[in-house]
LUMLO-142871 format. One record per residue (C-alpha): x, y, z. Coordinates in steps of 0.25 Angstrom, whole numbers, plus 5000, padded with zeros to 4 digits. Example, Ala and Ser with C-alpha at 12.3 -4.5 7.8 and 13.67 -1.06 7.14 Angstrom:
{{5049, 4982, 5031}},
{{5055, 4996, 5029}},
END
This chain:
{{5227, 5293, 5464}},
{{5218, 5288, 5475}},
{{5205, 5280, 5472}},
{{5192, 5287, 5469}},
{{5182, 5286, 5481}},
{{5170, 5276, 5479}},
{{5158, 5279, 5476}},
{{5152, 5281, 5491}},
{{5164, 5289, 5494}},
{{5161, 5298, 5481}},
{{5146, 5299, 5485}},
{{5148, 5302, 5498}},
{{5159, 5315, 5493}},
{{5148, 5320, 5482}},
{{5137, 5319, 5494}},
{{5147, 5326, 5503}},
{{5151, 5337, 5494}},
{{5135, 5340, 5489}},
{{5134, 5342, 5504}},
{{5142, 5353, 5505}},
{{5140, 5359, 5491}},
{{5137, 5373, 5487}},
{{5122, 5375, 5485}},
{{5117, 5371, 5472}},
{{5130, 5363, 5468}},
{{5132, 5350, 5468}},
{{5145, 5343, 5468}},
{{5147, 5332, 5456}},
{{5161, 5328, 5463}},
{{5173, 5329, 5472}},
{{5188, 5333, 5468}},
{{5196, 5319, 5469}},
{{5211, 5325, 5465}},
{{5218, 5338, 5464}},
{{5228, 5339, 5453}},
{{5232, 5354, 5451}},
{{5224, 5358, 5440}},
{{5218, 5344, 5435}},
{{5211, 5338, 5447}},
{{5201, 5326, 5447}},
{{5188, 5326, 5453}},
{{5175, 5315, 5454}},
{{5162, 5316, 5448}},
{{5149, 5311, 5452}},
{{5142, 5305, 5441}},
{{5129, 5305, 5447}},
{{5131, 5320, 5448}},
{{5138, 5322, 5433}},
{{5125, 5316, 5428}},
{{5118, 5326, 5438}},
{{5125, 5337, 5430}},
{{5123, 5333, 5415}},
{{5107, 5337, 5418}},
{{5110, 5350, 5423}},
{{5105, 5363, 5417}},
{{5118, 5370, 5418}},
{{5127, 5364, 5407}},
{{5141, 5370, 5414}},
{{5135, 5360, 5426}},
{{5131, 5349, 5418}},
{{5144, 5348, 5411}},
{{5152, 5350, 5425}},
{{5156, 5335, 5424}},
{{5160, 5334, 5409}},
{{5174, 5335, 5402}},
{{5178, 5350, 5401}},
{{5166, 5355, 5412}},
{{5170, 5362, 5424}},
{{5167, 5358, 5439}},
{{5171, 5367, 5451}},
{{5175, 5363, 5465}},
{{5175, 5371, 5478}},
{{5187, 5375, 5485}},
{{5185, 5384, 5498}},
{{5175, 5396, 5492}},
{{5182, 5394, 5477}},
{{5177, 5386, 5466}},
{{5187, 5378, 5457}},
{{5184, 5376, 5442}},
{{5188, 5363, 5435}},
{{5186, 5357, 5422}},
{{5184, 5342, 5421}},
{{5196, 5338, 5411}},
{{5192, 5323, 5410}},
{{5182, 5312, 5416}},
{{5185, 5298, 5420}},
{{5175, 5287, 5425}},
{{5181, 5282, 5436}},
{{5171, 5272, 5441}},
{{5162, 5265, 5431}},
{{5153, 5260, 5442}},
{{5151, 5273, 5451}},
{{5152, 5282, 5439}},
{{5163, 5290, 5446}},
{{5169, 5300, 5438}},
{{5183, 5306, 5438}},
{{5186, 5320, 5432}},
{{5199, 5327, 5429}},
{{5198, 5343, 5431}},
{{5206, 5355, 5429}},
{{5203, 5365, 5438}},
{{5202, 5378, 5433}},
{{5199, 5389, 5442}},
{{5194, 5394, 5454}},
{{5182, 5404, 5459}},
{{5178, 5410, 5471}},
{{5164, 5404, 5477}},
{{5153, 5415, 5479}},
{{5148, 5414, 5493}},
{{5133, 5414, 5491}},
{{5131, 5407, 5480}},
{{5145, 5398, 5480}},
{{5146, 5399, 5464}},
{{5159, 5402, 5458}},
{{5163, 5417, 5456}},
{{5176, 5424, 5453}},
{{5183, 5413, 5445}},
{{5199, 5413, 5443}},
{{5208, 5403, 5435}},
{{5218, 5395, 5444}},
{{5216, 5388, 5455}},
{{5222, 5391, 5470}},
{{5216, 5380, 5478}},
{{5211, 5366, 5474}},
{{5201, 5359, 5481}},
{{5204, 5346, 5486}},
{{5199, 5331, 5484}},
{{5186, 5330, 5489}},
{{5180, 5343, 5485}},
{{5167, 5344, 5478}},
{{5165, 5345, 5462}},
{{5155, 5355, 5457}},
{{5150, 5358, 5444}},
{{5152, 5372, 5438}},
{{5139, 5380, 5434}},
{{5137, 5391, 5421}},
{{5137, 5400, 5434}},
{{5152, 5397, 5438}},
{{5156, 5396, 5425}},
{{5151, 5411, 5422}},
{{5160, 5415, 5434}},
{{5173, 5407, 5428}},
{{5170, 5415, 5414}},
{{5168, 5427, 5418}},
{{5176, 5439, 5413}},
{{5175, 5447, 5426}},
{{5179, 5460, 5419}},
{{5190, 5454, 5411}},
{{5191, 5457, 5395}},
{{5186, 5446, 5388}},
{{5177, 5440, 5376}},
{{5166, 5430, 5377}},
{{5168, 5420, 5365}},
{{5157, 5410, 5368}},
{{5150, 5401, 5379}},
{{5157, 5392, 5389}},
{{5153, 5377, 5385}},
{{5143, 5371, 5389}},
{{5136, 5384, 5394}},
{{5128, 5394, 5385}},
{{5130, 5407, 5392}},
{{5143, 5407, 5400}},
{{5152, 5415, 5392}},
{{5165, 5409, 5389}},
{{5175, 5423, 5389}},
{{5190, 5425, 5384}},
{{5198, 5435, 5393}},
{{5204, 5443, 5382}},
{{5216, 5449, 5388}},
{{5220, 5435, 5393}},
{{5218, 5429, 5380}},
{{5224, 5439, 5372}},
{{5236, 5440, 5381}},
{{5242, 5427, 5380}},
{{5237, 5423, 5367}},
{{5227, 5412, 5363}},
{{5225, 5402, 5353}},
{{5211, 5398, 5344}},
{{5213, 5384, 5341}},
{{5203, 5375, 5332}},
{{5201, 5365, 5322}},
{{5196, 5368, 5307}},
{{5181, 5371, 5307}},
{{5177, 5372, 5323}},
{{5176, 5387, 5322}},
{{5190, 5392, 5324}},
{{5190, 5406, 5315}},
{{5175, 5409, 5321}},
{{5180, 5406, 5334}},
{{5192, 5416, 5332}},
{{5183, 5428, 5325}},
{{5174, 5427, 5338}},
{{5186, 5429, 5348}},
{{5192, 5439, 5340}},
{{5177, 5447, 5338}},
{{5177, 5446, 5353}},
{{5190, 5452, 5355}},
{{5187, 5462, 5345}},
{{5172, 5467, 5351}},
{{5181, 5468, 5365}},
{{5192, 5477, 5360}},
{{5189, 5484, 5347}},
{{5201, 5491, 5348}},
{{5209, 5480, 5348}},
{{5221, 5474, 5338}},
{{5222, 5460, 5333}},
{{5226, 5456, 5321}},
{{5222, 5442, 5316}},
{{5230, 5434, 5305}},
{{5220, 5428, 5296}},
{{5226, 5416, 5287}},
{{5213, 5413, 5280}},
{{5205, 5426, 5279}},
{{5194, 5422, 5288}},
{{5193, 5431, 5298}},
{{5191, 5444, 5289}},
{{5175, 5441, 5288}},
{{5174, 5440, 5303}},
{{5181, 5454, 5307}},
{{5177, 5463, 5294}},
{{5169, 5471, 5303}},
{{5178, 5473, 5316}},
{{5191, 5469, 5309}},
{{5203, 5474, 5300}},
{{5204, 5464, 5288}},
{{5218, 5463, 5280}},
{{5223, 5454, 5270}},
{{5230, 5456, 5256}},
{{5224, 5466, 5252}},
{{5225, 5476, 5264}},
{{5236, 5471, 5273}},
{{5247, 5478, 5266}},
{{5255, 5473, 5276}},
{{5271, 5481, 5271}},
{{5283, 5470, 5269}},
{{5291, 5477, 5277}},
{{5284, 5474, 5289}},
{{5292, 5461, 5289}},
{{5305, 5458, 5297}},
{{5315, 5451, 5291}},
{{5312, 5437, 5296}},
{{5297, 5439, 5288}},
{{5306, 5444, 5276}},
{{5315, 5431, 5275}},
{{5301, 5423, 5275}},
{{5296, 5431, 5263}},
{{5309, 5436, 5255}},
{{5318, 5424, 5258}},
{{5316, 5410, 5248}},
{{5328, 5401, 5252}},
{{5331, 5393, 5264}},
{{5345, 5390, 5273}},
{{5356, 5396, 5270}},
{{5351, 5404, 5257}},
{{5339, 5409, 5267}},
{{5349, 5414, 5276}},
{{5357, 5422, 5265}},
{{5346, 5428, 5258}},
{{5341, 5432, 5272}},
{{5354, 5440, 5275}},
{{5351, 5448, 5262}},
{{5339, 5450, 5264}},
{{5341, 5455, 5278}},
{{5353, 5466, 5273}},
{{5344, 5469, 5262}},
{{5330, 5471, 5271}},
{{5338, 5480, 5281}},
{{5342, 5489, 5271}},
{{5329, 5491, 5264}},
{{5325, 5495, 5276}},
{{5335, 5505, 5280}},
{{5331, 5512, 5266}},
{{5317, 5515, 5270}},
{{5314, 5528, 5277}},
{{5309, 5521, 5289}},
{{5322, 5513, 5290}},
{{5331, 5523, 5289}},
{{5327, 5530, 5303}},
{{5329, 5517, 5310}},
{{5344, 5518, 5315}},
{{5345, 5502, 5318}},
{{5336, 5497, 5308}},
{{5334, 5481, 5308}},
{{5329, 5471, 5296}},
{{5316, 5469, 5304}},
{{5311, 5482, 5306}},
{{5298, 5485, 5299}},
{{5304, 5497, 5289}},
{{5300, 5499, 5276}},
{{5307, 5496, 5265}},
{{5306, 5494, 5250}},
{{5306, 5480, 5243}},
{{5314, 5486, 5231}},
{{5323, 5492, 5241}},
{{5324, 5477, 5246}},
{{5327, 5470, 5231}},
{{5336, 5482, 5228}},
{{5345, 5480, 5240}},
{{5345, 5465, 5236}},
{{5349, 5467, 5223}},
{{5359, 5477, 5228}},
{{5366, 5466, 5240}},
{{5365, 5457, 5226}},
{{5373, 5466, 5219}},
{{5385, 5464, 5227}},
{{5386, 5448, 5225}},
{{5398, 5446, 5218}},
{{5393, 5431, 5213}},
{{5380, 5430, 5206}},
{{5377, 5417, 5215}},
{{5377, 5426, 5228}},
{{5366, 5433, 5223}},
{{5356, 5423, 5222}},
{{5350, 5426, 5237}},
{{5348, 5441, 5233}},
{{5340, 5437, 5220}},
{{5333, 5428, 5229}},
{{5328, 5438, 5239}},
{{5325, 5450, 5227}},
{{5318, 5439, 5217}},
{{5310, 5435, 5231}},
{{5307, 5449, 5234}},
{{5302, 5454, 5220}},
{{5293, 5441, 5219}},
{{5286, 5446, 5232}},
{{5285, 5461, 5228}},
{{5279, 5457, 5214}},
{{5268, 5446, 5220}},
{{5254, 5454, 5222}},
{{5252, 5442, 5233}},
{{5262, 5449, 5242}},
{{5256, 5464, 5239}},
{{5249, 5466, 5252}},
{{5265, 5465, 5258}},
{{5273, 5467, 5248}},
{{5268, 5478, 5240}},
{{5276, 5491, 5238}},
{{5265, 5500, 5243}},
{{5268, 5493, 5257}},
{{5282, 5501, 5257}},
{{5277, 5513, 5266}},
{{5279, 5513, 5282}},
{{5264, 5509, 5284}},
{{5270, 5499, 5296}},
{{5261, 5509, 5307}},
{{5247, 5509, 5299}},
{{5248, 5493, 5296}},
{{5250, 5491, 5310}},
{{5238, 5500, 5313}},
{{5229, 5494, 5304}},
{{5234, 5479, 5306}},
{{5234, 5480, 5321}},
{{5223, 5487, 5322}},
{{5230, 5499, 5330}},
{{5219, 5506, 5332}},
{{5209, 5495, 5330}},
{{5198, 5504, 5325}},
{{5188, 5495, 5331}},
{{5191, 5483, 5321}},
{{5204, 5477, 5331}},
{{5207, 5467, 5322}},
{{5215, 5465, 5309}},
{{5211, 5451, 5301}},
{{5224, 5449, 5293}},
{{5220, 5440, 5282}},
{{5232, 5433, 5277}},
{{5225, 5424, 5268}},
{{5230, 5430, 5254}},
{{5244, 5431, 5258}},
{{5252, 5423, 5251}},
{{5256, 5411, 5257}},
{{5272, 5413, 5258}},
{{5268, 5425, 5266}},
{{5259, 5422, 5275}},
{{5267, 5419, 5287}},
{{5275, 5432, 5285}},
{{5264, 5440, 5284}},
{{5258, 5435, 5298}},
{{5272, 5435, 5305}},
{{5272, 5450, 5301}},
{{5259, 5452, 5305}},
{{5261, 5446, 5317}},
{{5276, 5451, 5321}},
{{5272, 5465, 5317}},
{{5260, 5462, 5330}},
{{5270, 5457, 5340}},
{{5282, 5468, 5334}},
{{5272, 5479, 5335}},
{{5269, 5474, 5350}},
{{5283, 5474, 5353}},
{{5287, 5490, 5348}},
{{5276, 5493, 5354}},
{{5278, 5489, 5369}},
{{5279, 5505, 5375}},
{{5267, 5509, 5368}},
{{5253, 5508, 5373}},
{{5249, 5492, 5369}},
{{5240, 5488, 5359}},
{{5239, 5472, 5361}},
{{5237, 5465, 5347}},
{{5232, 5451, 5345}},
{{5236, 5442, 5334}},
{{5227, 5431, 5329}},
{{5234, 5421, 5320}},
{{5223, 5411, 5313}},
{{5231, 5398, 5308}},
{{5240, 5401, 5318}},
{{5246, 5388, 5314}},
{{5250, 5393, 5302}},
{{5260, 5404, 5308}},
{{5265, 5396, 5319}},
{{5267, 5383, 5314}},
{{5272, 5371, 5323}},
{{5281, 5366, 5314}},
{{5287, 5378, 5307}},
{{5298, 5387, 5314}},
{{5305, 5398, 5305}},
{{5293, 5407, 5301}},
{{5292, 5422, 5304}},
{{5276, 5420, 5308}},
{{5278, 5408, 5318}},
{{5288, 5416, 5326}},
{{5282, 5430, 5328}},
{{5269, 5422, 5332}},
{{5276, 5412, 5342}},
{{5283, 5424, 5347}},
{{5270, 5432, 5349}},
{{5263, 5421, 5355}},
{{5276, 5421, 5366}},
{{5277, 5435, 5367}},
{{5267, 5443, 5361}},
{{5257, 5445, 5374}},
{{5270, 5451, 5381}},
{{5268, 5463, 5369}},
{{5253, 5462, 5368}},
{{5252, 5454, 5356}},
{{5240, 5442, 5358}},
{{5241, 5431, 5348}},
{{5228, 5423, 5345}},
{{5231, 5409, 5338}},
{{5220, 5402, 5329}},
{{5223, 5388, 5323}},
{{5217, 5377, 5321}},
{{5229, 5368, 5322}},
{{5237, 5371, 5337}},
{{5246, 5359, 5335}},
{{5253, 5367, 5323}},
{{5255, 5378, 5331}},
{{5270, 5382, 5335}},
{{5275, 5374, 5348}},
{{5270, 5383, 5359}},
{{5263, 5396, 5352}},
{{5249, 5388, 5359}},
{{5255, 5388, 5372}},
{{5257, 5403, 5372}},
{{5241, 5405, 5369}},
{{5236, 5407, 5383}},
{{5221, 5405, 5379}},
{{5217, 5393, 5370}},
{{5204, 5393, 5362}},
{{5202, 5379, 5357}},
{{5192, 5375, 5349}},
{{5190, 5360, 5343}},
{{5203, 5354, 5340}},
{{5201, 5340, 5331}},
{{5219, 5337, 5331}},
{{5223, 5331, 5342}},
{{5236, 5336, 5340}},
{{5229, 5349, 5341}},
{{5223, 5346, 5354}},
{{5234, 5343, 5361}},
{{5242, 5354, 5357}},
{{5231, 5362, 5361}},
{{5230, 5353, 5375}},
{{5245, 5356, 5379}},
{{5243, 5372, 5377}},
{{5228, 5372, 5384}},
{{5231, 5374, 5399}},
{{5228, 5363, 5409}},
{{5214, 5368, 5414}},
{{5209, 5367, 5398}},
{{5214, 5351, 5397}},
{{5200, 5346, 5401}},
{{5193, 5354, 5389}},
{{5204, 5350, 5379}},
{{5197, 5336, 5377}},
{{5184, 5343, 5371}},
{{5192, 5352, 5362}},
{{5191, 5340, 5350}},
{{5176, 5341, 5354}},
{{5172, 5355, 5354}},
{{5161, 5359, 5344}},
{{5163, 5373, 5334}},
{{5165, 5384, 5340}},
{{5168, 5379, 5354}},
{{5182, 5380, 5360}},
{{5190, 5378, 5373}},
{{5197, 5391, 5379}},
{{5210, 5389, 5388}},
{{5219, 5397, 5394}},
{{5221, 5412, 5398}},
{{5207, 5419, 5390}},
{{5198, 5411, 5398}},
{{5195, 5408, 5415}},
{{5195, 5394, 5412}},
{{5196, 5384, 5400}},
{{5185, 5385, 5394}},
{{5174, 5376, 5382}},
{{5168, 5389, 5374}},
{{5156, 5389, 5363}},
{{5161, 5402, 5354}},
{{5149, 5411, 5351}},
{{5145, 5412, 5337}},
{{5149, 5422, 5329}},
{{5141, 5430, 5320}},
{{5143, 5428, 5305}},
{{5149, 5442, 5303}},
{{5160, 5439, 5312}},
{{5164, 5425, 5306}},
{{5176, 5423, 5300}},
{{5177, 5418, 5285}},
{{5180, 5403, 5289}},
{{5168, 5394, 5288}},
{{5168, 5381, 5281}},
{{5162, 5378, 5268}},
{{5147, 5371, 5269}},
{{5150, 5362, 5259}},
{{5137, 5354, 5258}},
{{5131, 5369, 5253}},
{{5143, 5374, 5245}},
{{5143, 5363, 5236}},
{{5128, 5365, 5233}},
{{5132, 5380, 5226}},
{{5133, 5379, 5211}},
{{5135, 5391, 5202}},
{{5146, 5402, 5199}},
{{5156, 5392, 5199}},
{{5164, 5399, 5187}},
{{5162, 5414, 5194}},
{{5167, 5407, 5207}},
{{5180, 5401, 5199}},
{{5182, 5413, 5191}},
{{5182, 5423, 5203}},
{{5191, 5415, 5211}},
{{5202, 5413, 5200}},
{{5202, 5427, 5198}},
{{5205, 5428, 5214}},
{{5213, 5417, 5213}},
{{5223, 5422, 5201}},
{{5223, 5438, 5205}},
{{5226, 5432, 5221}},
{{5217, 5442, 5227}},
{{5205, 5438, 5235}},
END
């Protein structure tokens, strides 16, 4: 790289730029190197010092890491983000910055201001081009929705009045991820985004898997709340793979033997039903009602054909496991004898909000589901969303948004073979073709399966304290957002960096404050206050033990 200009050359360049600057604009430096998305500029230290006292906070942050600048090319303005700052010369105070060009807008003839901003760069500046600070008025043009369907979620940093908008169609069309360490306000941010979407589309179709029972409180007025007491998800909706996860207890060669027996008997049980008898080419995966008693009877019948007692072990294992699940009240929400009727249509209508009836979101609280089958329940719900989209391709389209909280639990990096991981990974890769959008919420993005995060077109990153998580997000973010990444560990609660398809350019946003009645039940306990409360401990313990023993909430 050639040597940067000496001080007198630098001063002359700045003076010349000022002489031809548009009215009201003073250059703060000039371009020294162009390298595609990432380029280099030199800032005038005196100009940067003057920016710090500017009344417009956006102008004041123009020379800081994460701030924006603009460069005029012909009749266009290019917008760039400051990625790094480096003191190049201690004596002169000369500062060199690496910048990422984000997009361009036209120059308004009368005022010289930016308007009609668009992402991408068609023509780059030449070295020596003037660099100017961006203003709040410019940012309003950059983030102007211009008739696109959008939701406003907060104010763009460091302003107090420039609104940060998420383009709903672009965000949902290519999936999104909300990331943040515990305690950063991630659940409240998720509730805010979903409330804004529900307000914009009261006849929408949103299904949220809630593993901790946090979101029922946030959507009790505009959502349908389901848990083990009213979900009533029939067991026969499971496909063969999910049946294996619930009913098989062995591994290796023995598991394959058990699976073969289950497949044969399950197909026969489905065929015995009225619905199954009407299907000419019935498969073991078809969501056809059957009786668990028919399944165990068929297993007993097949066992009777064995000529050796040693060969009956697989049949006994299967029958014993099915009988155990039928008798366990914890599994009643799914394996009750009351769920044998063909209720598939009503189940889809209820859970997928078809129609929404002014409550466009379903909250599926799986906190009361036995841990052994939680992943299967999530797998069934996710697969039904995807399969419904596939089999309804020739019908009027009803896109569905599937939100998965604690996503790293269901799509883990180090685990393979689980049905829930496979279906969510498939939705991430193929869902948008069929009108299924995926929203992933997690505090550990580095624990997600390989490639899933990269399928998310929009990333909302709150504070991440773990170096591994930061590296993972850095790899998934687009090039133009790299300048924001260093600020992720220093973000305040309820602040985030948004990048990708859902925003005009990468932005730092302070989320709006959500009303108390719309917040999830995820507040941290205040130990200093709660430990001062005394009294009624015995009643608390008795009530707790009663619910504990009854396994009911």
